[in-house]
DSSP file (Angstrom, degrees, kcal/mol; ACC not computed):
  #  RESIDUE AA STRUCTURE BP1 BP2  ACC     N-H-->O    O-->H-N    N-H-->O    O-->H-N    TCO  KAPPA ALPHA  PHI   PSI    X-CA   Y-CA   Z-CA
    1    1 A V              0   0    0      0, 0.0     2,-0.4     0, 0.0    24,-0.2   0.000 360.0 360.0 360.0 132.6   12.5    1.3   -9.8
    2    2 A Q  E     -A   24   0A   0     22,-2.4    22,-2.2   105,-0.1     2,-0.4  -0.954 360.0-156.4-118.6 141.1   10.0    4.2   -9.6
    3    3 A L  E     -A   23   0A   0    105,-0.4     2,-0.5    -2,-0.4   107,-0.5  -0.965   5.4-169.0-120.4 132.1    6.6    3.9   -7.8
    4    4 A Q  E     -A   22   0A   0     18,-2.2    18,-2.4    -2,-0.4     2,-0.3  -0.954   9.3-163.8-123.8 111.3    3.6    6.0   -8.6
    5    5 A A  E     +A   21   0A   0     -2,-0.5     2,-0.3    16,-0.2    16,-0.2  -0.667  16.7 158.8 -95.4 149.4    0.7    5.9   -6.1
    6    6 A S  E     +A   20   0A   0     14,-2.5    14,-2.6    -2,-0.3   106,-0.1  -0.957  34.2  75.4-155.2 170.1   -2.8    7.1   -6.8
    7    7 A G        +     0   0    0     -2,-0.3    11,-0.3     1,-0.3    14,-0.1   0.339  58.1 132.6 106.3  -5.7   -6.4    6.7   -5.7
    8    8 A G        +     0   0    0     12,-0.1     2,-0.3     9,-0.1    -1,-0.3  -0.168  22.6 123.3 -71.0 172.1   -6.5    8.6   -2.5
    9    9 A G  E     -d  114   0B   0    104,-0.8   106,-2.7   103,-0.1     2,-0.5  -0.989  59.2 -52.4 166.3-167.5   -9.2   11.1   -1.6
   10   10 A L  E     +d  115   0B   0     -2,-0.3     2,-0.3   104,-0.2   106,-0.2  -0.879  53.8 165.4-103.3 129.4  -11.9   12.2    0.8
   11   11 A V  E     -d  116   0B   0    104,-2.6   106,-2.5    -2,-0.5     2,-0.1  -0.982  35.0-110.4-142.5 151.6  -14.5    9.7    1.7
   12   12 A Q  E >   -d  117   0B   0     -2,-0.3     3,-2.3   104,-0.2    72,-0.2  -0.466  50.8 -83.4 -78.0 154.1  -17.2    9.4    4.4
   13   13 A A  T 3  S+     0   0    0    104,-2.7    72,-0.2     1,-0.3    -1,-0.1  -0.308 119.9  30.2 -54.9 137.2  -16.8    6.8    7.2
   14   14 A G  T 3  S+     0   0    0     70,-3.2    69,-0.6     1,-0.3    -1,-0.3   0.242 100.0 114.2  93.0 -12.4  -18.1    3.4    6.0
   15   15 A G    <   -     0   0    0     -3,-2.3    69,-2.3    69,-0.2     2,-0.3  -0.065  58.7-121.5 -83.2-173.6  -17.1    4.2    2.4
   16   16 A S        -     0   0    0     66,-0.2     2,-0.3    67,-0.2    66,-0.2  -0.928  20.8-179.4-132.4 152.6  -14.5    2.6    0.2
   17   17 A L  E     - B   0  81A   0     64,-2.1    64,-3.3    -2,-0.3     2,-0.5  -0.977  16.1-146.3-143.7 154.3  -11.4    3.6   -1.8
   18   18 A R  E     - B   0  80A   0    -11,-0.3     2,-0.3    -2,-0.3    62,-0.2  -0.974  13.7-159.7-125.2 118.6   -9.0    1.7   -4.0
   19   19 A L  E     - B   0  79A   0     60,-2.6    60,-2.2    -2,-0.5     2,-0.3  -0.703   5.9-164.1 -93.4 146.6   -5.3    2.7   -4.0
   20   20 A S  E     -AB   6  78A   0    -14,-2.6   -14,-2.5    -2,-0.3     2,-0.4  -0.953   9.0-169.6-127.4 150.0   -3.0    1.8   -6.9
   21   21 A C  E     -AB   5  77A   0     56,-2.0    56,-2.3    -2,-0.3     2,-0.5  -0.900   9.1-162.4-141.6 110.8    0.8    1.8   -7.1
   22   22 A A  E     -AB   4  76A   0    -18,-2.4   -18,-2.2    -2,-0.4     2,-0.3  -0.802   6.5-153.5 -97.9 130.4    2.4    1.3  -10.5
   23   23 A A  E     -A    3   0A   0     52,-3.2     2,-0.3    -2,-0.5   -20,-0.2  -0.782  13.1-177.9-100.8 145.4    6.0    0.3  -10.6
   24   24 A S  E     +A    2   0A   0    -22,-2.2   -22,-2.4    -2,-0.3     2,-0.4  -0.941  46.3  36.1-137.2 160.9    8.3    1.1  -13.5
   25   25 A G  S    S+     0   0    0     -2,-0.3     2,-2.1   -24,-0.2     3,-0.3  -0.843 118.7   6.1 100.8-137.4   11.9    0.3  -14.3
   26   26 A S  S >  S+     0   0    0     -2,-0.4     3,-1.0     1,-0.2    -1,-0.1  -0.419  77.5 149.6 -82.5  65.1   13.5   -3.0  -13.2
   27   27 A T  G >   +     0   0    0     -2,-2.1     3,-1.7     1,-0.2    -1,-0.2   0.698  53.6  75.3 -76.3 -19.8   10.2   -4.4  -12.0
   28   28 A S  G 3  S+     0   0    0      1,-0.3    -1,-0.2    -3,-0.3    -2,-0.1   0.723  95.3  52.5 -66.2 -18.7   11.0   -8.1  -12.8
   29   29 A T  G <  S+     0   0    0     -3,-1.0    70,-0.4    69,-0.0     2,-0.3   0.378  81.0 115.9 -98.5   4.2   13.3   -8.2   -9.7
   30   30 A I    <   +     0   0    0     -3,-1.7    68,-0.2    68,-0.2     3,-0.1  -0.578  36.4 174.0 -74.0 132.3   10.7   -6.8   -7.3
   31   31 A N        +     0   0    0     66,-3.4    -1,-0.1     1,-0.4    67,-0.1   0.636  56.7  18.1-100.3-101.0    9.8   -9.3   -4.6
   32   32 A N        -     0   0    0     19,-0.1    65,-2.1    65,-0.1    -1,-0.4  -0.431  64.0-159.1 -75.5 148.4    7.5   -8.2   -1.8
   33   33 A M  E     -FE  50  96B   0     17,-2.5    17,-2.5    63,-0.2     2,-0.3  -0.973  12.7-168.4-126.4 146.5    5.3   -5.0   -2.1
   34   34 A Y  E     -FE  49  95B   0     61,-3.1    61,-2.1    -2,-0.4     2,-0.4  -0.877  21.1-146.3-132.9 156.1    3.9   -3.1    0.8
   35   35 A W  E     +FE  48  94B   0     13,-2.4    12,-2.9    -2,-0.3    13,-1.7  -1.000  24.9 176.7-119.5 130.0    1.5   -0.4    1.8
   36   36 A Y  E     -FE  46  93B   0     57,-3.2    57,-2.6    -2,-0.4     2,-0.3  -0.802   9.8-158.2-118.6 165.3    2.4    1.8    4.7
   37   37 A R  E     -FE  45  92B   0      8,-2.3     8,-3.0    -2,-0.3     2,-0.4  -0.992   6.1-163.3-143.9 154.7    0.6    4.7    6.2
   38   38 A Q  E     - E   0  91B   0     53,-2.1    53,-2.4    -2,-0.3     6,-0.2  -0.952   6.0-161.5-141.4 119.0    1.5    7.7    8.3
   39   39 A A    >   -     0   0    0      4,-0.4     3,-2.3    -2,-0.4    51,-0.1  -0.629  45.6 -77.3 -91.9 155.7   -1.0    9.9   10.2
   40   40 A P  T 3  S+     0   0    0      0, 0.0    -1,-0.1     0, 0.0     3,-0.1  -0.286 118.4   7.7 -54.8 129.1    0.0   13.4   11.4
   41   41 A G  T 3  S+     0   0    0      1,-0.3     2,-0.3    -3,-0.1    -3,-0.0   0.506 113.4  99.9  78.7   3.8    2.2   13.1   14.5
   42   42 A K  S <  S-     0   0    0     -3,-2.3    -1,-0.3     1,-0.0     2,-0.1  -0.809  76.0-101.7-121.2 162.5    2.4    9.3   14.3
   43   43 A Q        -     0   0    0     -2,-0.3    -4,-0.4     1,-0.1     2,-0.2  -0.434  46.2 -94.2 -76.8 154.6    5.1    6.9   13.1
   44   44 A R        -     0   0    0     -6,-0.2     2,-0.3    -2,-0.1    -6,-0.2  -0.488  48.7-163.0 -66.0 136.4    4.7    5.2    9.7
   45   45 A E  E     -F   37   0B   0     -8,-3.0    -8,-2.3    -2,-0.2     2,-0.3  -0.935  21.7-110.1-127.9 149.8    3.1    1.9   10.1
   46   46 A L  E     +F   36   0B   0     -2,-0.3   -10,-0.3   -10,-0.2     3,-0.1  -0.600  31.5 175.6 -76.1 131.1    2.8   -1.2    8.0
   47   47 A V  E     -     0   0B   0    -12,-2.9    12,-2.5     1,-0.4     2,-0.3   0.826  60.9 -18.3-100.5 -49.5   -0.7   -1.8    6.6
   48   48 A A  E     -FG  35  58B   0    -13,-1.7   -13,-2.4    10,-0.2    -1,-0.4  -0.992  50.9-157.4-159.9 155.6   -0.3   -4.8    4.3
   49   49 A V  E     -FG  34  57B   0      8,-2.2     8,-1.7    -2,-0.3     2,-0.4  -0.987   4.4-168.5-137.7 147.2    2.3   -6.8    2.4
   50   50 A I  E     -FG  33  56B   0    -17,-2.5   -17,-2.5    -2,-0.3     6,-0.2  -0.996  15.0-139.9-137.7 132.8    2.0   -9.1   -0.6
   51   51 A T    >   -     0   0    0      4,-2.6     3,-1.3    -2,-0.4   -19,-0.1  -0.306  33.8-102.6 -81.0 171.2    4.7  -11.5   -1.9
   52   52 A R  T 3  S+     0   0    0      1,-0.3    20,-0.1     2,-0.1    -1,-0.1   0.844 125.0  52.7 -62.7 -31.6    5.4  -12.0   -5.5
   53   53 A G  T 3  S-     0   0    0      2,-0.0    -1,-0.3     1,-0.0   -21,-0.0   0.499 125.7-100.4 -84.0  -3.4    3.5  -15.3   -5.3
   54   54 A G    <   +     0   0    0     -3,-1.3     2,-0.1     1,-0.3    -2,-0.1   0.473  69.3 148.2 101.8   2.7    0.4  -13.6   -3.8
   55   55 A G        -     0   0    0     -5,-0.0    -4,-2.6     1,-0.0    -1,-0.3  -0.483  29.4-162.2 -68.3 142.4    0.8  -14.4   -0.1
   56   56 A T  E     -G   50   0B   0     -6,-0.2     2,-0.3    -2,-0.1    -6,-0.2  -0.875  20.2-178.1-130.3 157.8   -0.6  -11.6    2.1
   57   57 A N  E     -G   49   0B   0     -8,-1.7    -8,-2.2    -2,-0.3     2,-0.3  -0.977  12.0-162.2-152.1 149.2   -0.4  -10.3    5.6
   58   58 A Y  E     -G   48   0B   0     -2,-0.3   -10,-0.2   -10,-0.2     2,-0.2  -0.919  27.2-103.7-134.3 153.6   -2.2   -7.4    7.3
   59   59 A A    >>  -     0   0    0    -12,-2.5     3,-1.7    -2,-0.3     4,-1.0  -0.503  39.7-118.1 -66.9 146.6   -2.0   -5.1   10.3
   60   60 A D  T 34 S+     0   0    0      1,-0.3     3,-0.5     2,-0.2    -1,-0.1   0.846 111.4  64.1 -57.2 -34.1   -4.6   -6.2   12.9
   61   61 A S  T 34 S+     0   0    0      1,-0.2    -1,-0.3     3,-0.0   -14,-0.1   0.666 112.0  33.2 -67.7 -16.1   -6.3   -2.8   12.6
   62   62 A V  T X> S+     0   0    0     -3,-1.7     4,-2.3   -15,-0.2     3,-2.3   0.451  82.9 128.1-119.0  -3.5   -7.3   -3.4    8.9
   63   63 A K  T 3< S+     0   0    0     -4,-1.0     4,-0.1    -3,-0.5    -3,-0.0  -0.292  80.4  15.6 -58.4 134.7   -7.9   -7.1    8.8
   64   64 A G  T 34 S+     0   0    0      2,-0.4    -1,-0.3     1,-0.1     3,-0.1   0.272 126.0  59.3  85.9 -12.3  -11.2   -8.0    7.3
   65   65 A R  T <4 S+     0   0    0     -3,-2.3    17,-2.1     1,-0.2     2,-0.3   0.703  97.9  52.3-115.7 -34.7  -11.6   -4.5    5.8
   66   66 A F  E  <  -C   81   0A   0     -4,-2.3    -2,-0.4    15,-0.2     2,-0.4  -0.800  59.3-165.8-108.0 147.7   -8.6   -4.0    3.5
   67   67 A T  E     -C   80   0A   0     13,-2.4    13,-3.0    -2,-0.3     2,-0.4  -0.985   4.9-158.2-133.8 124.2   -7.4   -6.3    0.7
   68   68 A I  E     +C   79   0A   0     -2,-0.4     2,-0.3    11,-0.2    11,-0.2  -0.814  21.6 162.4 -98.2 140.8   -4.0   -6.1   -1.0
   69   69 A S  E     -C   78   0A   0      9,-1.6     9,-3.2    -2,-0.4     2,-0.3  -0.949  18.2-154.1-148.0 166.1   -3.5   -7.5   -4.4
   70   70 A R  E     -C   77   0A   0     -2,-0.3     2,-0.5     7,-0.3     7,-0.2  -0.995  13.9-150.3-146.7 151.8   -1.0   -7.2   -7.2
   71   71 A D  E >>> -C   76   0A   0      5,-2.9     5,-1.9    -2,-0.3     4,-0.8  -0.930  11.9-170.3-119.3 100.9   -0.9   -7.7  -11.0
   72   72 A N  T 345S+     0   0    0     -2,-0.5     3,-0.3     1,-0.2    -1,-0.1   0.834  85.3  58.9 -64.8 -31.7    2.7   -8.7  -11.8
   73   73 A A  T 345S+     0   0    0      1,-0.2    -1,-0.2    -3,-0.1    -2,-0.0   0.856 116.1  34.6 -65.1 -33.5    2.1   -8.3  -15.6
   74   74 A K  T <45S-     0   0    0     -3,-0.6   -51,-0.3     2,-0.2    -1,-0.2   0.431 104.8-129.8 -98.1  -1.2    1.2   -4.6  -14.9
   75   75 A S  T  <5 +     0   0    0     -4,-0.8   -52,-3.2    -3,-0.3     2,-0.4   0.909  63.9 135.3  52.5  45.4    3.7   -4.3  -12.1
   76   76 A T  E   < -BC  22  71A   0     -5,-1.9    -5,-2.9   -54,-0.2     2,-0.4  -0.970  43.0-160.3-129.8 138.6    1.0   -2.8  -10.0
   77   77 A V  E     -BC  21  70A   0    -56,-2.3   -56,-2.0    -2,-0.4     2,-0.3  -0.926  13.8-160.7-115.2 145.2   -0.1   -3.3   -6.4
   78   78 A Y  E     -BC  20  69A   0     -9,-3.2    -9,-1.6    -2,-0.4     2,-0.4  -0.848  13.4-158.6-123.1 156.4   -3.6   -2.4   -5.1
   79   79 A L  E     -BC  19  68A   0    -60,-2.2   -60,-2.6    -2,-0.3     2,-0.6  -0.886   9.0-162.4-135.8 106.4   -5.1   -1.7   -1.8
   80   80 A Q  E     -BC  18  67A   0    -13,-3.0   -13,-2.4    -2,-0.4     2,-0.6  -0.794  11.3-166.3 -87.7 120.6   -8.9   -2.1   -1.6
   81   81 A M  E     +BC  17  66A   0    -64,-3.3   -64,-2.1    -2,-0.6     2,-0.3  -0.938  10.7 174.0-116.5 116.2  -10.1   -0.3    1.5
   82   82 A N        +     0   0    0    -17,-2.1   -66,-0.2    -2,-0.6   -67,-0.2  -0.746  59.5  23.4-115.3 163.9  -13.7   -0.9    2.7
   83   83 A S  S    S-     0   0    0    -69,-0.6    -1,-0.2    -2,-0.3   -68,-0.2   0.905  84.9-159.2  48.9  48.9  -15.6    0.1    5.8
   84   84 A L        -     0   0    0    -69,-2.3   -70,-3.2    -3,-0.2     2,-0.3  -0.264   8.0-159.1 -65.2 144.9  -13.2    3.0    6.2
   85   85 A K    >   -     0   0    0    -72,-0.2     3,-2.0    -3,-0.1     4,-0.2  -0.789  32.3-108.7-119.4 162.1  -13.0    4.7    9.6
   86   86 A S  G >  S+     0   0    0      1,-0.3     3,-1.7    -2,-0.3    30,-0.3   0.842 117.8  63.2 -61.0 -31.0  -11.7    8.1   10.7
   87   87 A E  G 3  S+     0   0    0      1,-0.3    -1,-0.3   -48,-0.0   -48,-0.0   0.566  88.8  69.5 -72.8  -5.8   -8.7    6.4   12.2
   88   88 A D  G <  S+     0   0    0     -3,-2.0    -1,-0.3     2,-0.0     2,-0.2   0.530  70.4 119.9 -83.0  -7.0   -7.7    5.3    8.7
   89   89 A T    <   +     0   0    0     -3,-1.7     2,-0.3    -4,-0.2    26,-0.2  -0.428  41.8 106.4 -61.9 123.2   -7.0    8.9    7.8
   90   90 A A  E    S- H   0 114B   0     24,-1.9    24,-2.8    -2,-0.2     2,-0.6  -0.968  75.7 -82.0-177.7 170.9   -3.3    9.1    6.8
   91   91 A K  E     -EH  38 113B   0    -53,-2.4   -53,-2.1    -2,-0.3     2,-0.4  -0.877  47.0-145.6 -92.9 129.2   -0.9    9.4    3.9
   92   92 A Y  E     -EH  37 112B   0     20,-3.0    20,-2.3    -2,-0.6     2,-0.4  -0.818  15.2-169.2-103.0 133.0   -0.5    6.0    2.3
   93   93 A Y  E     -E   36   0B   0    -57,-2.6   -57,-3.2    -2,-0.4     2,-0.3  -0.948  12.2-144.2-122.1 137.7    2.8    5.0    0.8
   94   94 A C  E     -E   35   0B   0     -2,-0.4    15,-2.4   -59,-0.2     2,-0.4  -0.742  17.7-168.5 -96.7 154.0    3.7    2.0   -1.4
   95   95 A N  E     -EI  34 108B   0    -61,-2.1   -61,-3.1    -2,-0.3     2,-0.4  -0.997   6.3-166.6-142.7 139.8    7.0    0.3   -1.0
   96   96 A A  E     -EI  33 107B   0     11,-2.0    11,-2.4    -2,-0.4     2,-0.4  -0.977   7.3-157.6-129.9 144.4    8.8   -2.3   -3.1
   97   97 A R  E     - I   0 106B   0    -65,-2.1   -66,-3.4    -2,-0.4     2,-0.5  -0.958  10.0-159.3-126.8 141.7   11.8   -4.5   -2.3
   98   98 A Q  E     - I   0 105B   0      7,-2.7     7,-2.4    -2,-0.4     2,-0.3  -0.981  22.9-142.7-113.0 121.0   14.4   -6.3   -4.3
   99   99 A N  E     - I   0 104B   0     -2,-0.5     2,-0.4   -70,-0.4     5,-0.3  -0.669  18.8-177.7 -88.7 137.4   16.1   -9.0   -2.4
  100  100 A Y  E >   - I   0 103B   0      3,-3.4     3,-2.1    -2,-0.3     2,-0.3  -0.814  63.4 -68.2-131.7  90.6   19.8   -9.7   -2.8
  101  101 A G  T 3  S-     0   0    0     -2,-0.4    -1,-0.1     1,-0.3     0, 0.0  -0.486 118.0 -10.7  63.1-122.1   20.7  -12.7   -0.7
  102  102 A S  T 3  S+     0   0    0     -2,-0.3    -1,-0.3    -3,-0.1     2,-0.2   0.445 132.5  60.9 -89.6  -1.0   20.4  -11.5    2.9
  103  103 A S  E <   -I  100   0B   0     -3,-2.1    -3,-3.4     2,-0.0     2,-0.3  -0.694  64.3-162.1-118.6 174.1   20.0   -7.8    2.0
  104  104 A Y  E     -I   99   0B   0     -5,-0.3     2,-0.4    -2,-0.2    -5,-0.2  -0.985  16.9-135.3-152.0 160.5   17.5   -5.8    0.0
  105  105 A V  E     -I   98   0B   0     -7,-2.4    -7,-2.7    -2,-0.3     2,-0.3  -0.970  27.4-160.5-114.8 135.1   17.0   -2.5   -1.7
  106  106 A E  E     -I   97   0B   0     -2,-0.4     2,-0.3    -9,-0.2    -9,-0.2  -0.876   7.1-160.4-121.9 154.3   13.7   -0.8   -1.2
  107  107 A Y  E     -I   96   0B   0    -11,-2.4   -11,-2.0    -2,-0.3     2,-0.4  -0.951   7.4-150.7-130.4 147.1   11.9    1.9   -3.1
  108  108 A W  E     -I   95   0B   0     -2,-0.3  -105,-0.4   -13,-0.2   -13,-0.2  -0.932   8.3-137.3-121.9 142.3    9.1    4.3   -2.0
  109  109 A G        -     0   0    0    -15,-2.4  -105,-0.2    -2,-0.4     3,-0.1  -0.324  35.1-103.6 -81.8 177.4    6.3    5.9   -3.8
  110  110 A Q        -     0   0    0   -107,-0.5   -17,-0.1     1,-0.1  -106,-0.1   0.576  60.2-114.7 -84.4  -9.4    5.4    9.6   -3.2
  111  111 A G        -     0   0    0    -17,-0.1     2,-0.4     1,-0.1   -18,-0.2   0.186  17.7-130.1  91.2 148.1    2.3    8.8   -1.1
  112  112 A T  E     - H   0  92B   0    -20,-2.3   -20,-3.0  -106,-0.1     2,-0.3  -0.998  23.0-121.4-137.1 133.5   -1.4    9.5   -1.6
  113  113 A Q  E     - H   0  91B   0     -2,-0.4  -104,-0.8   -22,-0.2     2,-0.5  -0.558  22.1-170.3 -82.6 131.8   -3.6   11.1    1.0
  114  114 A V  E     -dH   9  90B   0    -24,-2.8   -24,-1.9    -2,-0.3     2,-0.5  -0.988   5.2-176.5-118.2 123.3   -6.7    9.3    2.4
  115  115 A T  E     -d   10   0B   0   -106,-2.7  -104,-2.6    -2,-0.5     2,-0.6  -0.981   6.3-166.0-123.6 122.9   -9.1   11.4    4.5
  116  116 A V  E     -d   11   0B   0     -2,-0.5     2,-0.4   -30,-0.3  -104,-0.2  -0.934   9.3-153.5-111.3 119.3  -12.1    9.7    6.1
  117  117 A S  E      d   12   0B   0   -106,-2.5  -104,-2.7    -2,-0.6   -31,-0.0  -0.724 360.0 360.0 -94.1 140.7  -14.7   12.1    7.5
  118  118 A S              0   0    0     -2,-0.4    -1,-0.1  -106,-0.2  -106,-0.1   0.434 360.0 360.0 -98.8 360.0  -16.9   10.9   10.3
């Protein structure tokens, strides 16, 4: 499985961006898909997750502002980010997992930079 993220950029505080992550390869076996982010000097943190069936969960810091969605037919996951804040500045990474019983294999995209100016 290969993941290609896109959609990052520079935006003013209060603005919006939509990230996309297209998967290719053995995509039919992908279960959950995730967005993570990592700011300079900080650990990578989970932003949002979506199950194959569309169930979602979010970090408290983005609830009400970000929306994760996926199109299984296109093997693509999206992250709609609204009301962006300077603290959302980070490199955003998509992640996909294939479950095999109690274990899993995960794949990472190359990351896309989001910079929010105040």
